[in-house]
C-alpha positions as CSV (number, residue, x, y, z in Angstrom):
1,X,-35.6,92.1,42.6
2,X,-35.0,94.2,39.3
3,X,-38.0,92.6,38.5
4,X,-40.2,93.3,41.9
5,X,-38.9,96.8,41.0
6,X,-40.0,97.2,37.4
7,X,-43.4,95.7,38.4
8,X,-43.4,98.8,40.9
9,X,-42.8,101.2,38.6
10,X,-45.6,99.9,36.1
11,X,-47.8,99.8,38.9
12,X,-47.1,103.7,40.2
13,X,-48.0,104.4,36.3
14,X,-51.3,102.5,36.2
15,X,-52.3,104.3,39.8
16,X,-54.8,107.5,38.9
17,X,-53.3,110.6,40.9
18,X,-56.9,111.6,42.3
19,X,-58.5,108.1,43.4
20,X,-55.5,106.1,43.6
21,X,-56.6,103.0,42.0
22,X,-56.2,101.4,38.5
23,X,-57.3,104.0,36.3
24,X,-60.2,103.3,34.6
25,X,-61.0,104.9,31.0
26,X,-57.6,106.9,31.4
27,X,-57.6,110.0,29.6
28,X,-54.5,112.7,29.2
29,X,-54.9,116.8,29.9
30,X,-53.3,119.2,27.9
31,X,-50.2,118.9,30.1
32,X,-49.8,115.2,29.4
33,X,-50.5,113.7,32.9
34,X,-53.3,111.0,32.8
35,X,-56.4,110.6,35.2
36,X,-59.7,108.4,35.3
37,X,-62.2,109.9,33.1
38,X,-64.7,109.9,35.9
39,X,-62.2,111.4,38.5
40,X,-60.9,114.1,36.4
41,X,-64.7,115.0,35.5
42,X,-65.5,115.1,39.0
43,X,-62.6,117.6,39.9
44,X,-64.0,119.9,37.3
45,X,-67.6,119.5,38.5
46,X,-66.4,119.8,41.9
47,X,-64.7,123.3,40.9
48,X,-67.8,124.6,39.7
49,X,-66.7,124.1,35.9
50,X,-69.7,122.8,33.8
51,X,-68.2,124.5,30.4
52,X,-65.4,124.6,28.7
53,X,-63.4,126.5,31.0
54,X,-59.6,126.5,32.5
55,X,-58.9,124.2,35.4
56,X,-55.8,123.5,37.2
57,X,-54.1,119.8,36.9
58,X,-54.5,118.3,40.2
59,X,-50.8,117.2,39.7
60,X,-48.7,120.0,38.0
61,X,-51.2,123.0,38.7
62,X,-50.7,123.6,34.7
63,X,-53.9,125.2,33.1
64,X,-56.0,123.1,31.1
65,X,-59.4,122.7,29.2
66,X,-62.0,119.7,29.6
67,X,-62.1,120.0,25.5
68,X,-58.3,118.8,25.8
69,X,-59.0,115.7,27.0
70,X,-58.1,112.7,25.0
71,X,-58.6,108.7,25.2
72,X,-55.1,107.2,26.0
73,X,-55.8,103.7,24.9
74,X,-52.3,102.5,25.1
75,X,-52.5,102.9,28.7
76,X,-55.7,101.5,28.8
77,X,-54.3,98.5,27.5
78,X,-51.4,98.7,30.0
79,X,-53.7,98.7,33.4
80,X,-55.8,95.8,31.6
81,X,-52.4,93.9,31.2
82,X,-51.7,94.4,35.3
83,X,-55.1,93.4,36.0
84,X,-54.5,90.2,33.8
85,X,-51.4,89.4,35.9
86,X,-53.5,89.5,39.1
87,X,-51.6,92.6,40.7
88,X,-55.2,93.6,42.0
89,X,-55.6,96.5,44.5
90,X,-52.8,98.7,43.6
91,X,-49.6,99.2,45.2
92,X,-51.0,100.6,48.4
93,X,-50.0,100.4,52.2
94,X,-49.7,96.9,53.6
95,X,-53.1,94.9,54.6
96,X,-54.1,95.7,58.1
97,X,-52.6,99.3,57.9
98,X,-56.0,101.0,55.7
99,X,-55.8,103.7,53.0
100,X,-54.6,107.1,54.2
101,X,-57.6,109.4,53.1
102,X,-57.9,113.3,54.0
103,X,-60.0,113.4,57.1
104,X,-62.0,116.4,55.8
105,X,-62.6,115.8,52.1
106,X,-62.3,112.0,51.9
107,X,-59.8,112.4,49.3
108,X,-56.7,110.7,48.6
109,X,-53.5,111.6,50.5
110,X,-51.1,112.8,47.4
111,X,-49.3,116.0,48.0
112,X,-47.1,117.4,50.9
113,X,-47.2,120.9,52.3
114,X,-43.8,122.4,53.1
115,X,-45.3,125.2,55.2
116,X,-47.3,122.8,57.4
117,X,-45.2,119.5,57.2
118,X,-48.1,117.5,56.4
119,X,-49.7,115.2,53.5
120,X,-52.9,117.0,52.3
121,X,-55.4,116.2,49.4
122,X,-55.9,118.1,45.8
123,X,-59.3,119.3,47.0
124,X,-57.0,120.9,50.4
125,X,-54.6,122.3,47.8
126,X,-57.0,124.3,46.7
127,X,-58.5,125.9,49.9
128,X,-57.4,129.5,51.0
129,X,-55.5,127.7,53.7
130,X,-52.9,126.0,51.5
131,X,-53.1,127.9,48.5
132,X,-50.4,130.4,48.9
133,X,-48.1,127.5,50.2
134,X,-45.6,125.6,48.5
135,X,-46.7,121.8,47.5
136,X,-44.9,118.9,46.1
137,X,-45.8,115.7,45.1
138,X,-45.8,113.3,48.0
139,X,-43.3,111.5,46.0
140,X,-41.0,113.9,46.0
141,X,-41.3,115.0,49.3
142,X,-40.9,111.3,50.6
143,X,-37.1,111.5,49.0
144,X,-36.2,115.0,51.0
145,X,-37.8,113.6,54.3
146,X,-36.9,110.1,54.2
147,X,-33.8,109.3,56.6
148,X,-32.8,105.6,57.9
149,X,-36.7,104.4,55.9
150,X,-34.8,102.1,53.1
151,X,-35.6,98.6,53.5
152,X,-38.7,98.6,54.7
153,X,-40.2,95.3,53.2
154,X,-43.5,95.7,51.4
155,X,-44.6,99.6,51.7
156,X,-43.6,101.7,48.9
157,X,-41.9,104.9,49.4
158,X,-45.8,106.9,48.7
159,X,-47.3,105.0,51.5
160,X,-44.4,105.6,53.7
161,X,-44.5,109.3,53.3
162,X,-48.4,109.6,53.2
163,X,-48.6,107.7,56.4
164,X,-46.5,110.2,58.0
165,X,-42.9,108.5,59.1
166,X,-41.6,109.1,62.2
167,X,-38.0,110.7,61.1
168,X,-40.2,113.2,58.6
169,X,-41.8,114.5,61.7
170,X,-39.1,114.6,63.9
171,X,-37.4,116.8,61.3
172,X,-40.5,119.1,61.2
173,X,-40.1,119.5,64.8
174,X,-36.5,119.7,64.6
175,X,-37.0,123.0,62.5
176,X,-40.2,124.2,64.4
177,X,-37.5,124.1,67.8
178,X,-35.2,126.0,66.1
179,X,-37.7,128.6,65.2
180,X,-38.7,129.6,68.8
181,X,-35.2,129.2,69.9
182,X,-34.4,131.6,67.5
183,X,-36.9,133.9,68.2
184,X,-37.0,134.2,71.7
185,X,-33.1,134.7,70.9
186,X,-34.0,137.7,69.8
187,X,-36.2,138.9,72.3
188,X,-34.2,137.9,75.2
189,X,-31.3,140.2,73.4
190,X,-33.7,143.2,73.0
191,X,-34.6,142.6,76.9
192,X,-31.3,142.7,77.6
193,X,-30.4,145.8,75.8
194,X,-33.4,147.4,77.7
195,X,-32.6,146.3,80.9
196,X,-28.9,147.9,80.4
197,X,-30.1,151.1,78.9
198,X,-32.8,151.4,82.0
199,X,-30.2,150.9,84.8
200,X,-27.5,153.3,82.9
201,X,-30.0,155.9,83.2
202,X,-31.2,154.8,86.6
203,X,-27.2,155.4,87.9
204,X,-27.2,158.7,86.2
205,X,-30.4,159.8,88.1
206,X,-28.9,158.4,91.5
207,X,-26.0,160.3,90.6
208,X,-27.5,163.4,89.9
209,X,-29.6,163.0,93.2
210,X,-26.8,162.4,95.4
211,X,-25.0,165.6,94.1
212,X,-27.7,167.7,94.8
213,X,-28.5,166.3,98.3
214,X,-24.8,166.9,99.0
215,X,-25.0,170.6,97.7
216,X,-28.2,171.4,100.2
217,X,-26.3,169.3,103.1
218,X,-23.4,171.9,102.5
219,X,-26.2,175.0,102.1
220,X,-27.7,173.7,105.5
221,X,-24.1,173.2,107.2
222,X,-23.4,176.9,106.3
223,X,-26.5,178.1,107.8
224,X,-26.7,176.3,110.7
225,X,-23.1,177.6,111.3
226,X,-24.2,180.9,110.7
227,X,-27.4,180.6,113.4
228,X,-24.9,179.2,115.9
229,X,-22.7,182.4,115.5
230,X,-25.3,184.7,115.7
231,X,-26.8,182.8,119.2
232,X,-23.6,183.0,120.8
233,X,-23.2,186.7,120.1
234,X,-26.7,187.4,121.4
235,X,-25.9,185.4,124.6
236,X,-22.5,187.2,125.1
237,X,-25.0,190.5,124.5
238,X,-27.6,189.3,127.2
239,X,-24.6,189.0,130.0
240,X,-23.7,192.9,129.4
241,X,-25.1,195.3,131.9
242,X,-29.0,196.8,131.2
243,X,-27.7,200.0,129.9
244,X,-25.4,198.4,127.7
245,X,-28.2,195.7,126.4
246,X,-31.1,198.3,125.7
247,X,-29.1,200.4,123.4
248,X,-28.6,198.0,120.3
249,X,-32.0,196.3,120.5
250,X,-33.9,198.4,118.5
251,X,-33.5,196.3,115.2
252,X,-37.1,197.4,113.5
253,X,-36.0,201.0,114.0
254,X,-32.5,200.3,112.2
255,X,-30.3,201.2,114.8
256,X,-27.0,200.2,114.0
257,X,-23.9,200.8,116.4
258,X,-20.3,199.8,116.9
259,X,-18.5,199.5,120.4
260,X,-16.0,202.8,121.0
261,X,-13.6,200.3,122.4
262,X,-13.3,197.4,119.7
263,X,-15.2,198.4,117.0
264,X,-17.2,195.2,116.8
265,X,-20.4,195.4,115.2
266,X,-23.3,195.0,117.7
267,X,-25.7,192.3,117.7
268,X,-28.5,194.4,116.2
269,X,-26.3,195.3,113.2
270,X,-24.9,191.6,113.2
271,X,-28.3,190.3,113.0
272,X,-29.8,192.4,110.6
273,X,-26.8,192.1,108.2
274,X,-25.7,188.7,108.1
275,X,-29.5,187.5,108.1
276,X,-29.7,189.5,104.7
277,X,-26.5,188.1,103.5
278,X,-27.7,184.7,104.3
279,X,-30.8,185.3,102.6
280,X,-28.8,186.9,99.3
281,X,-26.5,183.9,99.4
282,X,-28.5,181.0,100.2
283,X,-31.5,181.0,97.5
284,X,-29.5,180.2,94.2
285,X,-32.9,181.7,92.8
286,X,-32.5,185.2,93.9
287,X,-30.8,187.5,91.1
288,X,-30.1,191.3,91.2
289,X,-32.4,193.2,88.7
290,X,-31.2,195.5,86.3
291,X,-34.7,197.5,86.9
292,X,-35.0,200.4,84.2
293,X,-38.3,203.0,84.0
294,X,-41.6,202.7,81.9
295,X,-42.1,205.9,79.9
296,X,-45.7,205.3,79.6
297,X,-46.1,205.3,83.2
298,X,-44.3,208.4,84.0
299,X,-46.2,211.5,85.2
300,X,-46.3,214.6,83.0
301,X,-44.1,216.4,85.4
302,X,-41.4,214.0,85.5
303,X,-38.3,213.8,83.0
304,X,-36.6,210.1,82.4
305,X,-33.1,210.1,81.4
306,X,-32.3,208.3,78.3
307,X,-30.7,205.2,79.5
308,X,-34.3,205.0,81.7
309,X,-32.3,204.8,84.7
310,X,-33.0,208.1,86.8
311,X,-36.0,210.2,87.0
312,X,-36.3,213.7,88.4
313,X,-38.9,216.4,89.2
314,X,-39.3,219.1,86.1
315,X,-41.0,222.4,86.7
316,X,-43.6,222.2,84.3
317,X,-45.8,219.7,82.6
318,X,-44.0,218.1,80.0
319,X,-45.4,217.2,76.4
320,X,-46.3,214.0,77.9
321,X,-49.4,215.6,78.7
322,X,-50.3,215.4,75.7
323,X,-50.3,211.6,75.1
324,X,-52.3,210.6,78.0
325,X,-53.0,206.8,78.3
326,X,-54.4,204.4,81.0
327,X,-50.7,203.1,82.2
328,X,-49.9,207.0,83.2
329,X,-50.2,208.3,86.5
330,X,-52.0,211.5,86.2
331,X,-51.7,213.1,89.9
332,X,-49.0,211.5,91.7
333,X,-45.6,212.5,90.8
334,X,-45.0,208.4,90.0
335,X,-43.0,206.3,87.4
336,X,-43.1,202.8,87.6
337,X,-40.4,200.3,86.6
338,X,-40.5,197.9,83.1
339,X,-39.7,194.7,85.0
340,X,-43.0,192.7,86.2
341,X,-42.3,190.2,89.2
342,X,-44.8,187.2,89.9
343,X,-42.4,185.0,91.7
344,X,-39.0,184.3,93.2
345,X,-36.8,186.8,94.8
346,X,-35.2,190.1,93.7
347,X,-33.2,193.1,94.6
348,X,-31.9,196.0,93.6
349,X,-30.8,199.4,94.9
350,X,-32.1,203.1,94.2
351,X,-29.9,206.3,95.2
352,X,-31.8,209.0,96.6
353,X,-28.7,211.1,97.7
354,X,-29.8,214.3,99.6
355,X,-33.4,214.6,98.5
356,X,-35.9,215.9,101.1
357,X,-38.9,214.0,99.8
358,X,-38.9,210.4,97.9
359,X,-40.8,206.9,97.9
360,X,-39.7,203.8,96.9
361,X,-41.6,200.5,97.0
362,X,-43.5,198.3,94.8
363,X,-47.2,198.1,93.6
364,X,-49.8,195.9,91.9
365,X,-49.9,195.8,88.3
366,X,-53.9,196.7,88.6
367,X,-53.6,199.5,91.6
368,X,-55.2,202.7,90.4
369,X,-52.8,205.3,88.4
370,X,-55.9,208.2,88.3
371,X,-57.1,210.5,90.6
372,X,-56.6,210.9,94.4
373,X,-54.3,207.5,95.2
374,X,-53.9,206.1,98.4
375,X,-50.5,204.4,99.0
376,X,-51.4,201.3,101.1
377,X,-51.3,197.6,100.9
378,X,-55.0,197.5,101.0
379,X,-55.1,199.3,97.5
380,X,-52.0,197.6,96.2
381,X,-49.1,199.4,97.2
382,X,-46.0,198.7,99.5
383,X,-43.8,202.0,99.5
384,X,-41.6,203.5,102.1
385,X,-41.2,207.4,102.0
386,X,-39.4,210.3,103.8
387,X,-41.1,213.5,104.0
388,X,-40.2,217.1,104.6
389,X,-36.6,216.4,104.8
390,X,-36.6,213.9,108.3
391,X,-39.8,212.1,108.6
392,X,-39.3,208.3,107.5
393,X,-42.2,206.4,107.1
394,X,-43.8,203.2,106.1
395,X,-47.3,203.7,104.7
396,X,-49.4,201.3,106.4
397,X,-52.6,201.6,107.7
398,X,-52.7,203.5,110.0
399,X,-48.5,205.4,108.9
400,X,-45.8,203.0,111.0
401,X,-43.1,206.0,112.0
402,X,-39.4,205.0,111.4
403,X,-36.5,206.1,113.1
404,X,-33.1,206.0,111.2
405,X,-29.9,206.9,113.0
406,X,-28.0,207.5,109.8
407,X,-29.5,209.3,106.8
408,X,-29.8,206.6,103.9
409,X,-28.1,207.8,100.6
410,X,-29.0,204.5,98.7
411,X,-31.7,202.2,99.4
412,X,-31.7,198.3,99.0
413,X,-34.8,196.6,98.3
414,X,-35.6,193.0,98.5
415,X,-38.5,191.1,97.0
416,X,-39.8,187.5,98.5
417,X,-42.7,187.1,96.6
418,X,-43.4,183.6,97.9
419,X,-42.7,184.5,101.5
420,X,-44.6,187.8,101.0
421,X,-42.2,190.2,102.1
422,X,-41.2,193.4,101.0
423,X,-37.7,194.9,103.0
424,X,-36.2,198.2,102.8
425,X,-32.2,198.2,103.8
426,X,-30.1,201.4,104.5
427,X,-27.0,200.4,102.1
428,X,-25.1,203.3,103.4
429,X,-24.9,201.9,107.0
430,X,-25.6,198.4,106.2
431,X,-28.8,198.6,108.1
432,X,-32.5,197.1,107.9
433,X,-35.2,199.9,107.9
434,X,-38.7,197.9,107.9
435,X,-40.2,195.2,105.8
436,X,-43.8,194.3,104.8
437,X,-45.1,191.3,105.0
438,X,-48.6,190.2,102.9
439,X,-49.8,187.8,100.7
440,X,-49.0,188.4,97.4
441,X,-51.1,187.7,93.7
442,X,-50.8,188.7,90.5
443,X,-47.7,190.7,89.1
444,X,-45.8,193.4,91.1
445,X,-43.6,196.3,89.8
446,X,-41.0,198.8,91.2
447,X,-42.1,201.8,92.1
448,X,-40.7,205.6,92.2
449,X,-42.2,208.2,93.7
450,X,-40.5,211.8,93.4
451,X,-42.3,213.8,96.0
452,X,-43.1,217.7,96.0
453,X,-40.9,220.2,93.6
454,X,-40.2,222.3,97.0
455,X,-39.4,225.0,94.8
456,X,-36.3,223.4,93.3
457,X,-35.0,221.8,96.3
458,X,-36.4,218.7,95.5
459,X,-35.2,218.7,91.9
460,X,-32.0,215.8,92.5
461,X,-33.2,212.8,90.6
462,X,-33.5,209.5,91.7
463,X,-30.5,206.9,90.2
464,X,-31.6,203.2,89.8
465,X,-28.2,201.7,90.7
466,X,-26.2,198.7,88.8
467,X,-25.8,195.6,90.8
468,X,-23.8,193.2,88.9
469,X,-24.3,190.1,91.6
470,X,-24.9,189.5,95.1
471,X,-21.2,190.0,96.4
472,X,-21.0,193.1,94.0
473,X,-24.1,195.2,95.5
474,X,-23.2,197.8,97.5
475,X,-25.8,196.2,100.4
476,X,-23.1,193.2,100.3
477,X,-19.8,194.9,100.2
478,X,-21.1,196.4,103.7
479,X,-22.4,193.4,105.0
480,X,-18.6,192.3,105.1
481,X,-18.5,190.1,102.0
């Protein structure tokens, strides 16, 4: 057995690493490895090296030169001795198995690529595909991948690894399987985390929507209860005699009475006040507005207070006339509020006191402010006016006269932009006065009309009342909040 092993090693030393046959005219290169002279010359020729340029040793990749070829006569004698012993054909595979060659280059498979886990030839090693891979001599790779291969008679380790043993291929498949399982495991964990996050966000959104639905449902229930009370009170009122039924019907004219016997509010006042209160409380977007006056729009004969909350009619033209601008009213004693409304619901109050003439409302930002101004909705003005101390009018086209039982000392103005409504209320007796209905577009601004000076009888100012909130407003207090 020892002799057989020695002969096998001797045979391996006599084999050319390129052609895998006994060496013919063996030469040594700079790194010390031996090749057939013809094989190493052809290798350099295949690489395009015709001069004494450097080349890589096919076995160890060391840099060598063609001028460094040295005939190895001692090795040539050994090869000749082996031939004389009759061991021809080299230590190839078993008869009938064939000699393993590279299917692409028809070269011996002498190297093993670790990344691709396959045997390759020296030409494959130089290709772009394998150049960056880790490559071992096939003898070393056989020792790593050899599992249960000892004892195969007549098949050297080199031949078995070259042919690709089932165990080596099994190990390669196992590594690939482990890599696949690992990558998909990472992907599964990532998808699980993403699913958990999305479900959490969906649950939070569901809670938010349910809370909103419950809040809206509570408001609807409250509104339904209010409407049921109003329907019940109206039904009770319709059962009264005709003379009692007709007295409080004048809702549009602002009639508001109490029953002498019980002191209870009549349906006209109940309907008007409660419906307004429902508007103020049911819409969360409504906010009382702290209106202030815009000095740049004031007529030259008007005097605005320092806090811009009140305005009065002066006895002579002021210095404002020296600083006229396109924003200022030149003929009508008008000043606008600084606030601009283009959406939503807004409410503010103005104290008119005992003034014999005044006008309140809104106008378009683009409405004319010069020359003879016609206050009407078609010209961009929605105004409620008192004239001659007792004539209340809605300046429609034609003018709509109004009848009020109680002289208002404070006026509440309610704007619902989207609904196209501007409503006026008598805060003094908690009654509705008039509502303009229109389709609004563009910016609207509060309007304050001072009326004629009347020899000083109309010198009392218009004062904007501060409204802290819907519960704190004079109107809401009068509504029974």
